PyMOL Python script that loads the backbone (N, CA, C, O; Angstrom):
from pymol import cmd

cmd.read_pdbstr("""\
ATOM      1  N   MET A   1     -28.542  -7.583 -14.933  1.00  0.00           N
ATOM      2  CA  MET A   1     -27.651  -6.920 -13.857  1.00  0.00           C
ATOM      3  C   MET A   1     -26.444  -6.132 -14.579  1.00  0.00           C
ATOM      4  O   MET A   1     -25.845  -6.686 -15.501  1.00  0.00           O
ATOM      5  N   LYS A   2     -26.107  -4.889 -14.172  1.00  0.00           N
ATOM      6  CA  LYS A   2     -25.190  -4.218 -14.816  1.00  0.00           C
ATOM      7  C   LYS A   2     -23.826  -4.663 -13.992  1.00  0.00           C
ATOM      8  O   LYS A   2     -23.751  -4.639 -12.763  1.00  0.00           O
ATOM      9  N   LYS A   3     -22.795  -5.060 -14.850  1.00  0.00           N
ATOM     10  CA  LYS A   3     -21.571  -5.568 -14.165  1.00  0.00           C
ATOM     11  C   LYS A   3     -20.744  -4.239 -13.804  1.00  0.00           C
ATOM     12  O   LYS A   3     -20.681  -3.288 -14.583  1.00  0.00           O
ATOM     13  N   LYS A   4     -20.099  -4.264 -12.511  1.00  0.00           N
ATOM     14  CA  LYS A   4     -19.228  -3.341 -12.084  1.00  0.00           C
ATOM     15  C   LYS A   4     -17.906  -3.213 -12.729  1.00  0.00           C
ATOM     16  O   LYS A   4     -17.264  -4.257 -12.845  1.00  0.00           O
ATOM     17  N   ARG A   5     -17.397  -2.140 -13.161  1.00  0.00           N
ATOM     18  CA  ARG A   5     -16.131  -2.106 -13.820  1.00  0.00           C
ATOM     19  C   ARG A   5     -15.109  -1.353 -12.876  1.00  0.00           C
ATOM     20  O   ARG A   5     -15.369  -0.302 -12.290  1.00  0.00           O
ATOM     21  N   PHE A   6     -14.024  -1.972 -12.819  1.00  0.00           N
ATOM     22  CA  PHE A   6     -12.885  -1.318 -12.034  1.00  0.00           C
ATOM     23  C   PHE A   6     -12.237  -0.320 -12.974  1.00  0.00           C
ATOM     24  O   PHE A   6     -11.965  -0.546 -14.152  1.00  0.00           O
ATOM     25  N   VAL A   7     -12.029   0.773 -12.340  1.00  0.00           N
ATOM     26  CA  VAL A   7     -11.485   2.132 -13.015  1.00  0.00           C
ATOM     27  C   VAL A   7      -9.880   1.958 -12.704  1.00  0.00           C
ATOM     28  O   VAL A   7      -9.410   1.889 -11.568  1.00  0.00           O
ATOM     29  N   SER A   8      -9.193   1.906 -13.823  1.00  0.00           N
ATOM     30  CA  SER A   8      -7.789   1.858 -13.673  1.00  0.00           C
ATOM     31  C   SER A   8      -7.202   3.090 -12.941  1.00  0.00           C
ATOM     32  O   SER A   8      -7.633   4.219 -13.172  1.00  0.00           O
ATOM     33  N   ARG A   9      -6.177   2.841 -12.022  1.00  0.00           N
ATOM     34  CA  ARG A   9      -5.594   4.022 -11.286  1.00  0.00           C
ATOM     35  C   ARG A   9      -4.927   5.058 -12.284  1.00  0.00           C
ATOM     36  O   ARG A   9      -4.585   6.180 -11.909  1.00  0.00           O
ATOM     37  N   LYS A  10      -4.767   4.594 -13.599  1.00  0.00           N
ATOM     38  CA  LYS A  10      -4.163   5.507 -14.402  1.00  0.00           C
ATOM     39  C   LYS A  10      -5.010   6.791 -14.609  1.00  0.00           C
ATOM     40  O   LYS A  10      -4.505   7.906 -14.739  1.00  0.00           O
ATOM     41  N   ASN A  11      -6.267   6.551 -14.629  1.00  0.00           N
ATOM     42  CA  ASN A  11      -7.347   7.602 -14.935  1.00  0.00           C
ATOM     43  C   ASN A  11      -7.761   8.397 -13.518  1.00  0.00           C
ATOM     44  O   ASN A  11      -8.737   9.144 -13.460  1.00  0.00           O
ATOM     45  N   GLN A  12      -6.958   8.150 -12.495  1.00  0.00           N
ATOM     46  CA  GLN A  12      -7.401   8.640 -11.126  1.00  0.00           C
ATOM     47  C   GLN A  12      -6.224   9.623 -10.688  1.00  0.00           C
ATOM     48  O   GLN A  12      -5.104   9.326 -11.104  1.00  0.00           O
ATOM     49  N   PRO A  13      -6.333  10.589 -10.014  1.00  0.00           N
ATOM     50  CA  PRO A  13      -5.243  11.384  -9.422  1.00  0.00           C
ATOM     51  C   PRO A  13      -4.526  10.595  -8.639  1.00  0.00           C
ATOM     52  O   PRO A  13      -4.966   9.568  -8.123  1.00  0.00           O
ATOM     53  N   ALA A  14      -3.147  11.119  -8.478  1.00  0.00           N
ATOM     54  CA  ALA A  14      -2.128  10.294  -7.678  1.00  0.00           C
ATOM     55  C   ALA A  14      -2.690  10.531  -6.186  1.00  0.00           C
ATOM     56  O   ALA A  14      -3.376  11.479  -5.802  1.00  0.00           O
ATOM     57  N   ARG A  15      -2.218   9.414  -5.433  1.00  0.00           N
ATOM     58  CA  ARG A  15      -2.808   9.353  -3.940  1.00  0.00           C
ATOM     59  C   ARG A  15      -1.603   8.988  -3.220  1.00  0.00           C
ATOM     60  O   ARG A  15      -0.763   8.233  -3.709  1.00  0.00           O
ATOM     61  N   SER A  16      -1.490   9.553  -1.966  1.00  0.00           N
ATOM     62  CA  SER A  16      -0.440   9.215  -0.977  1.00  0.00           C
ATOM     63  C   SER A  16      -0.835   8.131  -0.026  1.00  0.00           C
ATOM     64  O   SER A  16      -1.792   8.374   0.708  1.00  0.00           O
ATOM     65  N   LEU A  17      -0.285   7.058   0.064  1.00  0.00           N
ATOM     66  CA  LEU A  17      -0.577   6.036   1.062  1.00  0.00           C
ATOM     67  C   LEU A  17       0.505   5.794   1.916  1.00  0.00           C
ATOM     68  O   LEU A  17       1.622   5.735   1.401  1.00  0.00           O
ATOM     69  N   PRO A  18       0.380   5.635   3.178  1.00  0.00           N
ATOM     70  CA  PRO A  18       1.430   5.192   4.141  1.00  0.00           C
ATOM     71  C   PRO A  18       1.860   3.894   4.008  1.00  0.00           C
ATOM     72  O   PRO A  18       0.984   3.042   3.857  1.00  0.00           O
ATOM     73  N   VAL A  19       3.160   3.503   4.033  1.00  0.00           N
ATOM     74  CA  VAL A  19       3.793   2.321   3.958  1.00  0.00           C
ATOM     75  C   VAL A  19       4.833   2.176   5.208  1.00  0.00           C
ATOM     76  O   VAL A  19       5.521   3.100   5.640  1.00  0.00           O
ATOM     77  N   LEU A  20       4.819   1.018   5.640  1.00  0.00           N
ATOM     78  CA  LEU A  20       5.855   0.745   6.817  1.00  0.00           C
ATOM     79  C   LEU A  20       7.019  -0.038   6.233  1.00  0.00           C
ATOM     80  O   LEU A  20       6.789  -0.930   5.416  1.00  0.00           O
ATOM     81  N   ILE A  21       8.289   0.259   6.623  1.00  0.00           N
ATOM     82  CA  ILE A  21       9.354  -0.504   6.067  1.00  0.00           C
ATOM     83  C   ILE A  21      10.186  -0.963   7.284  1.00  0.00           C
ATOM     84  O   ILE A  21      10.506  -0.252   8.237  1.00  0.00           O
ATOM     85  N   GLU A  22      10.498  -2.316   7.092  1.00  0.00           N
ATOM     86  CA  GLU A  22      11.664  -2.799   8.270  1.00  0.00           C
ATOM     87  C   GLU A  22      12.537  -3.569   7.494  1.00  0.00           C
ATOM     88  O   GLU A  22      12.245  -4.173   6.462  1.00  0.00           O
ATOM     89  N   ARG A  23      13.662  -3.512   8.069  1.00  0.00           N
ATOM     90  CA  ARG A  23      14.829  -4.357   7.442  1.00  0.00           C
ATOM     91  C   ARG A  23      14.995  -5.566   8.453  1.00  0.00           C
ATOM     92  O   ARG A  23      15.150  -5.372   9.658  1.00  0.00           O
ATOM     93  N   ASP A  24      14.955  -6.800   7.894  1.00  0.00           N
ATOM     94  CA  ASP A  24      15.006  -7.907   8.727  1.00  0.00           C
ATOM     95  C   ASP A  24      16.452  -8.299   9.049  1.00  0.00           C
ATOM     96  O   ASP A  24      17.339  -7.568   8.609  1.00  0.00           O
ATOM     97  N   GLU A  25      16.758  -9.296   9.717  1.00  0.00           N
ATOM     98  CA  GLU A  25      18.067  -9.719  10.250  1.00  0.00           C
ATOM     99  C   GLU A  25      18.900 -10.218   9.080  1.00  0.00           C
ATOM    100  O   GLU A  25      20.130 -10.185   9.101  1.00  0.00           O
ATOM    101  N   GLY A  26      18.115 -10.728   7.954  1.00  0.00           N
ATOM    102  CA  GLY A  26      18.857 -11.181   6.750  1.00  0.00           C
ATOM    103  C   GLY A  26      19.174 -10.104   5.751  1.00  0.00           C
ATOM    104  O   GLY A  26      19.861 -10.363   4.763  1.00  0.00           O
ATOM    105  N   GLY A  27      18.680  -8.869   5.984  1.00  0.00           N
ATOM    106  CA  GLY A  27      18.961  -7.800   5.227  1.00  0.00           C
ATOM    107  C   GLY A  27      17.859  -7.518   4.187  1.00  0.00           C
ATOM    108  O   GLY A  27      18.035  -6.601   3.385  1.00  0.00           O
ATOM    109  N   MET A  28      16.686  -8.287   4.155  1.00  0.00           N
ATOM    110  CA  MET A  28      15.635  -7.956   3.375  1.00  0.00           C
ATOM    111  C   MET A  28      14.714  -6.832   3.889  1.00  0.00           C
ATOM    112  O   MET A  28      14.536  -6.642   5.092  1.00  0.00           O
ATOM    113  N   TYR A  29      14.110  -6.061   2.868  1.00  0.00           N
ATOM    114  CA  TYR A  29      13.271  -5.017   3.177  1.00  0.00           C
ATOM    115  C   TYR A  29      11.905  -5.646   3.177  1.00  0.00           C
ATOM    116  O   TYR A  29      11.506  -6.300   2.213  1.00  0.00           O
ATOM    117  N   ILE A  30      11.227  -5.457   4.205  1.00  0.00           N
ATOM    118  CA  ILE A  30       9.761  -5.822   4.410  1.00  0.00           C
ATOM    119  C   ILE A  30       8.797  -4.472   4.458  1.00  0.00           C
ATOM    120  O   ILE A  30       8.905  -3.552   5.269  1.00  0.00           O
ATOM    121  N   VAL A  31       7.925  -4.575   3.493  1.00  0.00           N
ATOM    122  CA  VAL A  31       7.073  -3.326   3.412  1.00  0.00           C
ATOM    123  C   VAL A  31       5.752  -3.705   3.513  1.00  0.00           C
ATOM    124  O   VAL A  31       5.383  -4.823   3.152  1.00  0.00           O
ATOM    125  N   GLU A  32       4.789  -2.637   4.103  1.00  0.00           N
ATOM    126  CA  GLU A  32       3.399  -3.016   4.238  1.00  0.00           C
ATOM    127  C   GLU A  32       2.652  -1.639   4.031  1.00  0.00           C
ATOM    128  O   GLU A  32       3.159  -0.576   4.390  1.00  0.00           O
ATOM    129  N   CYS A  33       1.492  -1.723   3.467  1.00  0.00           N
ATOM    130  CA  CYS A  33       0.534  -0.731   3.580  1.00  0.00           C
ATOM    131  C   CYS A  33      -0.592  -1.064   4.451  1.00  0.00           C
ATOM    132  O   CYS A  33      -1.494  -1.840   4.135  1.00  0.00           O
ATOM    133  N   PRO A  34      -0.487  -0.383   5.668  1.00  0.00           N
ATOM    134  CA  PRO A  34      -1.278  -0.915   6.787  1.00  0.00           C
ATOM    135  C   PRO A  34      -2.795  -0.544   6.582  1.00  0.00           C
ATOM    136  O   PRO A  34      -3.660  -1.129   7.233  1.00  0.00           O
ATOM    137  N   ILE A  35      -3.058   0.290   5.805  1.00  0.00           N
ATOM    138  CA  ILE A  35      -4.722   0.575   5.676  1.00  0.00           C
ATOM    139  C   ILE A  35      -5.292  -0.312   4.728  1.00  0.00           C
ATOM    140  O   ILE A  35      -6.518  -0.270   4.626  1.00  0.00           O
ATOM    141  N   LEU A  36      -4.594  -1.196   3.931  1.00  0.00           N
ATOM    142  CA  LEU A  36      -5.101  -2.095   2.912  1.00  0.00           C
ATOM    143  C   LEU A  36      -4.868  -3.543   3.520  1.00  0.00           C
ATOM    144  O   LEU A  36      -3.792  -3.875   4.016  1.00  0.00           O
ATOM    145  N   SER A  37      -5.893  -4.312   3.441  1.00  0.00           N
ATOM    146  CA  SER A  37      -5.817  -5.687   3.904  1.00  0.00           C
ATOM    147  C   SER A  37      -5.077  -6.622   2.900  1.00  0.00           C
ATOM    148  O   SER A  37      -5.376  -6.710   1.709  1.00  0.00           O
ATOM    149  N   GLY A  38      -4.133  -7.272   3.482  1.00  0.00           N
ATOM    150  CA  GLY A  38      -3.312  -8.160   2.676  1.00  0.00           C
ATOM    151  C   GLY A  38      -2.201  -7.492   1.821  1.00  0.00           C
ATOM    152  O   GLY A  38      -1.727  -8.023   0.817  1.00  0.00           O
ATOM    153  N   CYS A  39      -1.836  -6.309   2.296  1.00  0.00           N
ATOM    154  CA  CYS A  39      -0.877  -5.491   1.423  1.00  0.00           C
ATOM    155  C   CYS A  39       0.514  -5.316   1.981  1.00  0.00           C
ATOM    156  O   CYS A  39       0.955  -4.344   2.595  1.00  0.00           O
ATOM    157  N   TYR A  40       1.191  -6.564   1.617  1.00  0.00           N
ATOM    158  CA  TYR A  40       2.659  -6.467   2.168  1.00  0.00           C
ATOM    159  C   TYR A  40       3.522  -7.180   1.010  1.00  0.00           C
ATOM    160  O   TYR A  40       3.048  -7.976   0.200  1.00  0.00           O
ATOM    161  N   SER A  41       4.903  -6.757   1.065  1.00  0.00           N
ATOM    162  CA  SER A  41       5.850  -7.385   0.118  1.00  0.00           C
ATOM    163  C   SER A  41       7.176  -7.207   0.685  1.00  0.00           C
ATOM    164  O   SER A  41       7.306  -6.715   1.807  1.00  0.00           O
ATOM    165  N   GLN A  42       8.198  -7.586  -0.039  1.00  0.00           N
ATOM    166  CA  GLN A  42       9.449  -7.509   0.374  1.00  0.00           C
ATOM    167  C   GLN A  42      10.555  -7.222  -0.816  1.00  0.00           C
ATOM    168  O   GLN A  42      10.183  -7.235  -1.990  1.00  0.00           O
ATOM    169  N   GLY A  43      11.627  -7.021  -0.543  1.00  0.00           N
ATOM    170  CA  GLY A  43      12.737  -6.939  -1.686  1.00  0.00           C
ATOM    171  C   GLY A  43      14.150  -6.817  -1.129  1.00  0.00           C
ATOM    172  O   GLY A  43      14.407  -6.374  -0.009  1.00  0.00           O
ATOM    173  N   LYS A  44      14.963  -7.216  -1.941  1.00  0.00           N
ATOM    174  CA  LYS A  44      16.433  -7.175  -1.500  1.00  0.00           C
ATOM    175  C   LYS A  44      16.917  -5.768  -1.280  1.00  0.00           C
ATOM    176  O   LYS A  44      17.734  -5.530  -0.391  1.00  0.00           O
ATOM    177  N   THR A  45      16.495  -4.943  -1.969  1.00  0.00           N
ATOM    178  CA  THR A  45      16.954  -3.546  -1.897  1.00  0.00           C
ATOM    179  C   THR A  45      15.533  -2.693  -1.437  1.00  0.00           C
ATOM    180  O   THR A  45      14.396  -3.155  -1.530  1.00  0.00           O
ATOM    181  N   LEU A  46      15.848  -1.495  -0.981  1.00  0.00           N
ATOM    182  CA  LEU A  46      14.570  -0.636  -0.653  1.00  0.00           C
ATOM    183  C   LEU A  46      13.897  -0.287  -1.978  1.00  0.00           C
ATOM    184  O   LEU A  46      12.667  -0.246  -2.019  1.00  0.00           O
ATOM    185  N   ASP A  47      14.566  -0.056  -2.973  1.00  0.00           N
ATOM    186  CA  ASP A  47      13.841   0.327  -4.333  1.00  0.00           C
ATOM    187  C   ASP A  47      13.095  -0.914  -4.785  1.00  0.00           C
ATOM    188  O   ASP A  47      12.023  -0.717  -5.356  1.00  0.00           O
ATOM    189  N   ASP A  48      13.520  -2.212  -4.606  1.00  0.00           N
ATOM    190  CA  ASP A  48      12.847  -3.321  -5.064  1.00  0.00           C
ATOM    191  C   ASP A  48      11.623  -3.414  -4.186  1.00  0.00           C
ATOM    192  O   ASP A  48      10.520  -3.597  -4.701  1.00  0.00           O
ATOM    193  N   ALA A  49      11.766  -3.303  -2.961  1.00  0.00           N
ATOM    194  CA  ALA A  49      10.577  -3.467  -1.973  1.00  0.00           C
ATOM    195  C   ALA A  49       9.455  -2.367  -2.378  1.00  0.00           C
ATOM    196  O   ALA A  49       8.250  -2.611  -2.448  1.00  0.00           O
ATOM    197  N   LEU A  50      10.035  -1.176  -2.618  1.00  0.00           N
ATOM    198  CA  LEU A  50       8.814  -0.151  -2.866  1.00  0.00           C
ATOM    199  C   LEU A  50       8.229  -0.399  -4.281  1.00  0.00           C
ATOM    200  O   LEU A  50       7.058  -0.073  -4.474  1.00  0.00           O
ATOM    201  N   LYS A  51       8.877  -0.894  -5.181  1.00  0.00           N
ATOM    202  CA  LYS A  51       8.362  -1.262  -6.462  1.00  0.00           C
ATOM    203  C   LYS A  51       7.510  -2.395  -6.245  1.00  0.00           C
ATOM    204  O   LYS A  51       6.437  -2.366  -6.847  1.00  0.00           O
ATOM    205  N   ASN A  52       7.751  -3.389  -5.517  1.00  0.00           N
ATOM    206  CA  ASN A  52       6.949  -4.462  -5.240  1.00  0.00           C
ATOM    207  C   ASN A  52       5.508  -4.186  -4.609  1.00  0.00           C
ATOM    208  O   ASN A  52       4.452  -4.719  -4.949  1.00  0.00           O
ATOM    209  N   ILE A  53       5.727  -3.138  -3.515  1.00  0.00           N
ATOM    210  CA  ILE A  53       4.495  -2.785  -2.721  1.00  0.00           C
ATOM    211  C   ILE A  53       3.507  -2.108  -3.711  1.00  0.00           C
ATOM    212  O   ILE A  53       2.298  -2.304  -3.585  1.00  0.00           O
ATOM    213  N   GLN A  54       4.015  -1.294  -4.716  1.00  0.00           N
ATOM    214  CA  GLN A  54       3.248  -0.712  -5.616  1.00  0.00           C
ATOM    215  C   GLN A  54       2.367  -1.617  -6.451  1.00  0.00           C
ATOM    216  O   GLN A  54       1.249  -1.257  -6.822  1.00  0.00           O
ATOM    217  N   GLU A  55       2.910  -2.846  -6.751  1.00  0.00           N
ATOM    218  CA  GLU A  55       2.349  -3.890  -7.535  1.00  0.00           C
ATOM    219  C   GLU A  55       1.349  -4.391  -6.799  1.00  0.00           C
ATOM    220  O   GLU A  55       0.236  -4.527  -7.307  1.00  0.00           O
ATOM    221  N   VAL A  56       1.595  -4.740  -5.492  1.00  0.00           N
ATOM    222  CA  VAL A  56       0.666  -5.358  -4.582  1.00  0.00           C
ATOM    223  C   VAL A  56      -0.529  -4.469  -4.347  1.00  0.00           C
ATOM    224  O   VAL A  56      -1.671  -4.924  -4.295  1.00  0.00           O
ATOM    225  N   ILE A  57      -0.231  -3.158  -4.202  1.00  0.00           N
ATOM    226  CA  ILE A  57      -1.286  -2.099  -3.932  1.00  0.00           C
ATOM    227  C   ILE A  57      -2.283  -2.100  -5.012  1.00  0.00           C
ATOM    228  O   ILE A  57      -3.494  -2.042  -4.799  1.00  0.00           O
ATOM    229  N   ALA A  58      -1.717  -2.170  -6.234  1.00  0.00           N
ATOM    230  CA  ALA A  58      -2.597  -2.161  -7.565  1.00  0.00           C
ATOM    231  C   ALA A  58      -3.476  -3.434  -7.474  1.00  0.00           C
ATOM    232  O   ALA A  58      -4.662  -3.381  -7.798  1.00  0.00           O
ATOM    233  N   LEU A  59      -2.897  -4.581  -7.034  1.00  0.00           N
ATOM    234  CA  LEU A  59      -3.638  -5.884  -7.008  1.00  0.00           C
ATOM    235  C   LEU A  59      -4.857  -5.860  -5.989  1.00  0.00           C
ATOM    236  O   LEU A  59      -6.007  -6.195  -6.274  1.00  0.00           O
ATOM    237  N   VAL A  60      -4.441  -5.434  -4.828  1.00  0.00           N
ATOM    238  CA  VAL A  60      -5.412  -5.465  -3.666  1.00  0.00           C
ATOM    239  C   VAL A  60      -6.317  -4.454  -3.805  1.00  0.00           C
ATOM    240  O   VAL A  60      -7.335  -4.561  -3.122  1.00  0.00           O
ATOM    241  N   SER A  61      -6.194  -3.366  -4.612  1.00  0.00           N
ATOM    242  CA  SER A  61      -7.171  -2.370  -4.490  1.00  0.00           C
ATOM    243  C   SER A  61      -8.143  -2.792  -5.637  1.00  0.00           C
ATOM    244  O   SER A  61      -9.044  -1.991  -5.883  1.00  0.00           O
ATOM    245  N   GLU A  62      -8.087  -3.873  -6.330  1.00  0.00           N
ATOM    246  CA  GLU A  62      -9.287  -4.383  -7.072  1.00  0.00           C
ATOM    247  C   GLU A  62     -10.194  -5.041  -6.106  1.00  0.00           C
ATOM    248  O   GLU A  62     -11.273  -5.377  -6.594  1.00  0.00           O
ATOM    249  N   GLU A  63     -10.016  -5.306  -4.850  1.00  0.00           N
ATOM    250  CA  GLU A  63     -10.954  -5.942  -3.985  1.00  0.00           C
ATOM    251  C   GLU A  63     -11.827  -4.980  -3.406  1.00  0.00           C
ATOM    252  O   GLU A  63     -11.359  -3.934  -2.956  1.00  0.00           O
ATOM    253  N   GLU A  64     -13.090  -5.230  -3.366  1.00  0.00           N
ATOM    254  CA  GLU A  64     -14.279  -4.271  -3.029  1.00  0.00           C
ATOM    255  C   GLU A  64     -13.877  -3.513  -1.631  1.00  0.00           C
ATOM    256  O   GLU A  64     -13.874  -2.290  -1.496  1.00  0.00           O
ATOM    257  N   PRO A  65     -13.534  -4.479  -0.606  1.00  0.00           N
ATOM    258  CA  PRO A  65     -13.334  -3.853   0.592  1.00  0.00           C
ATOM    259  C   PRO A  65     -12.237  -2.645   0.551  1.00  0.00           C
ATOM    260  O   PRO A  65     -12.418  -1.512   0.996  1.00  0.00           O
ATOM    261  N   ASN A  66     -11.160  -3.098  -0.027  1.00  0.00           N
ATOM    262  CA  ASN A  66      -9.944  -1.994  -0.284  1.00  0.00           C
ATOM    263  C   ASN A  66     -10.417  -0.944  -1.137  1.00  0.00           C
ATOM    264  O   ASN A  66     -10.024   0.209  -0.959  1.00  0.00           O
ATOM    265  N   ARG A  67     -11.258  -1.252  -2.086  1.00  0.00           N
ATOM    266  CA  ARG A  67     -11.566   0.000  -3.013  1.00  0.00           C
ATOM    267  C   ARG A  67     -12.448   0.947  -2.096  1.00  0.00           C
ATOM    268  O   ARG A  67     -12.294   2.156  -2.267  1.00  0.00           O
ATOM    269  N   ALA A  68     -13.361   0.518  -1.134  1.00  0.00           N
ATOM    270  CA  ALA A  68     -14.055   1.251  -0.173  1.00  0.00           C
ATOM    271  C   ALA A  68     -13.057   2.181   0.628  1.00  0.00           C
ATOM    272  O   ALA A  68     -13.201   3.400   0.711  1.00  0.00           O
ATOM    273  N   ILE A  69     -12.077   1.497   1.181  1.00  0.00           N
ATOM    274  CA  ILE A  69     -11.057   2.155   1.986  1.00  0.00           C
ATOM    275  C   ILE A  69     -10.361   3.230   1.189  1.00  0.00           C
ATOM    276  O   ILE A  69     -10.123   4.296   1.756  1.00  0.00           O
ATOM    277  N   LEU A  70     -10.058   3.080   0.099  1.00  0.00           N
ATOM    278  CA  LEU A  70      -9.361   4.012  -0.871  1.00  0.00           C
ATOM    279  C   LEU A  70     -10.178   5.197  -1.203  1.00  0.00           C
ATOM    280  O   LEU A  70      -9.675   6.316  -1.309  1.00  0.00           O
ATOM    281  N   ARG A  71     -11.534   4.937  -1.380  1.00  0.00           N
ATOM    282  CA  ARG A  71     -12.592   5.916  -1.732  1.00  0.00           C
ATOM    283  C   ARG A  71     -12.472   6.997  -0.449  1.00  0.00           C
ATOM    284  O   ARG A  71     -12.274   8.204  -0.581  1.00  0.00           O
ATOM    285  N   ASP A  72     -12.621   6.350   0.701  1.00  0.00           N
ATOM    286  CA  ASP A  72     -12.661   7.209   1.871  1.00  0.00           C
ATOM    287  C   ASP A  72     -11.549   7.600   2.608  1.00  0.00           C
ATOM    288  O   ASP A  72     -11.699   8.203   3.671  1.00  0.00           O
ATOM    289  N   TYR A  73     -10.286   7.286   2.102  1.00  0.00           N
ATOM    290  CA  TYR A  73      -9.059   7.632   2.774  1.00  0.00           C
ATOM    291  C   TYR A  73      -8.574   8.840   2.276  1.00  0.00           C
ATOM    292  O   TYR A  73      -8.043   8.822   1.165  1.00  0.00           O
ATOM    293  N   LEU A  74      -8.674  10.047   2.990  1.00  0.00           N
ATOM    294  CA  LEU A  74      -8.245  11.236   2.592  1.00  0.00           C
ATOM    295  C   LEU A  74      -7.549  11.899   3.798  1.00  0.00           C
ATOM    296  O   LEU A  74      -8.126  12.825   4.368  1.00  0.00           O
ATOM    297  N   PRO A  75      -6.327  11.471   4.220  1.00  0.00           N
ATOM    298  CA  PRO A  75      -5.668  12.023   5.362  1.00  0.00           C
ATOM    299  C   PRO A  75      -5.124  13.422   5.087  1.00  0.00           C
ATOM    300  O   PRO A  75      -4.747  13.762   3.966  1.00  0.00           O
ATOM    301  N   ARG A  76      -5.099  14.236   6.179  1.00  0.00           N
ATOM    302  CA  ARG A  76      -4.615  15.543   6.053  1.00  0.00           C
ATOM    303  C   ARG A  76      -3.035  15.565   6.451  1.00  0.00           C
ATOM    304  O   ARG A  76      -2.242  16.413   6.042  1.00  0.00           O
ATOM    305  N   GLU A  77      -2.746  14.579   7.242  1.00  0.00           N
ATOM    306  CA  GLU A  77      -1.285  14.571   7.659  1.00  0.00           C
ATOM    307  C   GLU A  77      -1.026  12.989   8.025  1.00  0.00           C
ATOM    308  O   GLU A  77      -1.882  12.242   8.498  1.00  0.00           O
ATOM    309  N   ILE A  78       0.202  12.662   7.740  1.00  0.00           N
ATOM    310  CA  ILE A  78       0.596  11.219   8.304  1.00  0.00           C
ATOM    311  C   ILE A  78       1.957  11.339   8.861  1.00  0.00           C
ATOM    312  O   ILE A  78       2.888  11.936   8.322  1.00  0.00           O
ATOM    313  N   SER A  79       1.987  10.705  10.015  1.00  0.00           N
ATOM    314  CA  SER A  79       3.381  10.711  10.785  1.00  0.00           C
ATOM    315  C   SER A  79       3.559   9.422  11.468  1.00  0.00           C
ATOM    316  O   SER A  79       2.599   8.804  11.927  1.00  0.00           O
ATOM    317  N   PHE A  80       4.764   9.010  11.541  1.00  0.00           N
ATOM    318  CA  PHE A  80       5.111   7.670  12.189  1.00  0.00           C
ATOM    319  C   PHE A  80       6.245   8.240  13.223  1.00  0.00           C
ATOM    320  O   PHE A  80       7.105   9.055  12.890  1.00  0.00           O
ATOM    321  N   HIS A  81       6.116   7.716  14.445  1.00  0.00           N
ATOM    322  CA  HIS A  81       6.973   7.843  15.539  1.00  0.00           C
ATOM    323  C   HIS A  81       7.392   6.621  16.218  1.00  0.00           C
ATOM    324  O   HIS A  81       6.595   5.697  16.383  1.00  0.00           O
ATOM    325  N   THR A  82       8.662   6.565  16.641  1.00  0.00           N
ATOM    326  CA  THR A  82       8.966   5.362  17.389  1.00  0.00           C
ATOM    327  C   THR A  82       9.336   5.954  18.850  1.00  0.00           C
ATOM    328  O   THR A  82       9.587   7.140  19.064  1.00  0.00           O
ATOM    329  N   ILE A  83       9.325   5.005  19.740  1.00  0.00           N
ATOM    330  CA  ILE A  83       9.853   5.240  21.111  1.00  0.00           C
ATOM    331  C   ILE A  83      10.595   4.299  21.571  1.00  0.00           C
ATOM    332  O   ILE A  83      10.377   3.162  21.154  1.00  0.00           O
ATOM    333  N   THR A  84      11.495   4.485  22.391  1.00  0.00           N
ATOM    334  CA  THR A  84      12.475   3.416  23.136  1.00  0.00           C
ATOM    335  C   THR A  84      11.909   3.086  24.357  1.00  0.00           C
ATOM    336  O   THR A  84      11.559   3.999  25.104  1.00  0.00           O
ATOM    337  N   ILE A  85      11.736   1.709  24.742  1.00  0.00           N
ATOM    338  CA  ILE A  85      11.157   1.231  25.893  1.00  0.00           C
ATOM    339  C   ILE A  85      12.200   0.525  26.545  1.00  0.00           C
ATOM    340  O   ILE A  85      11.991  -0.029  27.624  1.00  0.00           O
TER     341      ILE A  85
END
""", "prot")
cmd.dss("prot")
cmd.show_as("cartoon", "prot")
cmd.util.cbc("prot")
cmd.orient("prot")
């Protein structure tokens, strides 16, 4: 049986993924990539949170279900809106 090999993201073109960022009551930034299962992180600063989520994306993208999502994810446009209720 031939073993499947994970191809490093370094060999692939850059890809844009959506992330959601919230700042909690303690001042921490919570960040999530909603298209990938189990993909969330946090940081004391926005820069830290974004750096941390990039590391998490690299880790979870090694899982087969998330690799399949990334293969098929080709959005033409991404937008996020809020409403006040």
